[in-house]
C-alpha positions as CSV (number, residue, x, y, z in Angstrom):
1,X,19.7,-37.3,4.4
2,X,21.0,-40.8,3.9
3,X,17.4,-42.0,3.2
4,X,17.0,-39.2,0.6
5,X,20.2,-40.3,-1.1
6,X,19.1,-43.9,-1.1
7,X,15.7,-43.0,-2.6
8,X,17.4,-40.8,-5.2
9,X,19.8,-43.6,-6.1
10,X,16.9,-46.0,-6.4
11,X,15.0,-43.8,-8.8
12,X,18.1,-43.1,-10.8
13,X,18.9,-46.8,-11.0
14,X,15.3,-47.5,-12.2
15,X,15.6,-44.8,-14.8
16,X,18.8,-46.2,-16.1
17,X,17.3,-49.7,-16.3
18,X,14.2,-48.4,-18.0
19,X,16.2,-46.4,-20.6
20,X,18.3,-49.5,-21.4
21,X,15.2,-51.7,-21.6
22,X,16.4,-53.9,-18.8
23,X,13.7,-54.9,-16.4
24,X,13.4,-57.9,-14.1
25,X,10.2,-58.8,-16.0
26,X,11.7,-58.1,-19.4
27,X,11.7,-61.7,-20.6
28,X,7.9,-61.9,-20.0
29,X,7.5,-58.6,-21.8
30,X,9.5,-59.8,-24.9
31,X,7.5,-63.0,-25.1
32,X,4.2,-61.1,-24.7
33,X,5.3,-58.6,-27.4
34,X,6.3,-61.4,-29.7
35,X,2.9,-63.0,-29.4
36,X,1.0,-59.7,-29.9
37,X,3.0,-58.8,-33.0
38,X,2.6,-62.3,-34.4
39,X,-1.1,-62.2,-33.9
40,X,-1.4,-58.5,-34.9
41,X,-4.0,-58.2,-32.1
42,X,-4.6,-54.6,-31.3
43,X,-7.5,-55.3,-29.0
44,X,-5.0,-55.3,-26.1
45,X,-4.4,-51.6,-26.6
46,X,-6.0,-49.8,-23.6
47,X,-6.2,-46.2,-22.4
48,X,-3.8,-46.9,-19.5
49,X,-1.0,-47.6,-21.9
50,X,1.7,-45.1,-22.7
51,X,2.6,-44.3,-26.3
52,X,6.1,-45.7,-25.6
53,X,4.6,-49.0,-24.4
54,X,2.5,-49.3,-27.5
55,X,5.4,-48.4,-29.8
56,X,7.5,-51.1,-28.1
57,X,4.9,-53.8,-28.1
58,X,4.0,-53.4,-31.7
59,X,7.5,-52.6,-32.8
60,X,6.5,-49.1,-34.2
61,X,8.9,-46.3,-34.9
62,X,9.0,-43.9,-31.9
63,X,7.3,-41.1,-33.9
64,X,4.7,-43.2,-35.7
65,X,1.7,-42.3,-33.5
66,X,3.0,-38.8,-32.8
67,X,3.0,-38.0,-36.5
68,X,-0.3,-39.6,-37.3
69,X,-2.1,-37.8,-34.5
70,X,0.0,-34.6,-34.7
71,X,0.8,-34.9,-31.0
72,X,2.6,-31.8,-29.7
73,X,2.6,-32.7,-26.0
74,X,6.2,-32.7,-24.7
75,X,5.4,-35.6,-22.4
76,X,5.1,-37.9,-25.5
77,X,5.9,-40.8,-25.6
78,X,5.7,-41.2,-21.8
79,X,2.1,-40.2,-21.7
80,X,-0.9,-42.5,-21.4
81,X,-3.7,-42.5,-24.0
82,X,-6.1,-41.3,-21.3
83,X,-4.0,-38.4,-20.1
84,X,-3.4,-37.2,-23.7
85,X,-7.1,-37.5,-24.5
86,X,-8.0,-35.6,-21.4
87,X,-5.5,-32.8,-22.2
88,X,-7.0,-32.3,-25.7
89,X,-10.6,-32.8,-24.5
90,X,-11.4,-35.9,-26.5
91,X,-13.1,-39.1,-25.4
92,X,-10.4,-41.6,-24.3
93,X,-12.3,-44.6,-25.5
94,X,-12.8,-43.2,-28.9
95,X,-9.2,-42.2,-29.1
96,X,-8.1,-45.6,-28.0
97,X,-10.1,-47.1,-30.9
98,X,-8.4,-44.7,-33.3
99,X,-5.0,-45.8,-32.0
100,X,-6.0,-49.4,-32.4
101,X,-6.9,-48.7,-36.0
102,X,-3.7,-46.8,-36.7
103,X,-1.6,-49.6,-35.3
104,X,-3.5,-52.2,-37.3
105,X,-3.0,-50.1,-40.4
106,X,0.7,-50.1,-39.7
107,X,0.8,-53.8,-40.2
108,X,-0.7,-53.4,-43.7
109,X,1.9,-50.8,-44.6
110,X,4.8,-52.9,-43.3
111,X,3.7,-56.1,-45.0
112,X,3.2,-54.7,-48.5
């Protein structure tokens, strides 16, 4: 029982850290995000990424991709591109390219 309590506490602690955006590797992540935004390089977007991760890296509103692609899945934004594509029976590589284009388009909209 003690082990179960420790495991539960660990996962709760990780959830709280994740919700607050505090990770031990957060400084690297901030630096990496800054570089990607500065370069506006969407080629890094891959099907293993969650929508949440993409939103954070490219500083997008939480609902940006959800609205563009009319995503109804309740797991959004904590859902990978591949899992979403699989659930709606579309090719994940093609969908990844569509997301890359949409993120790239967001730079045009925000810089005008």
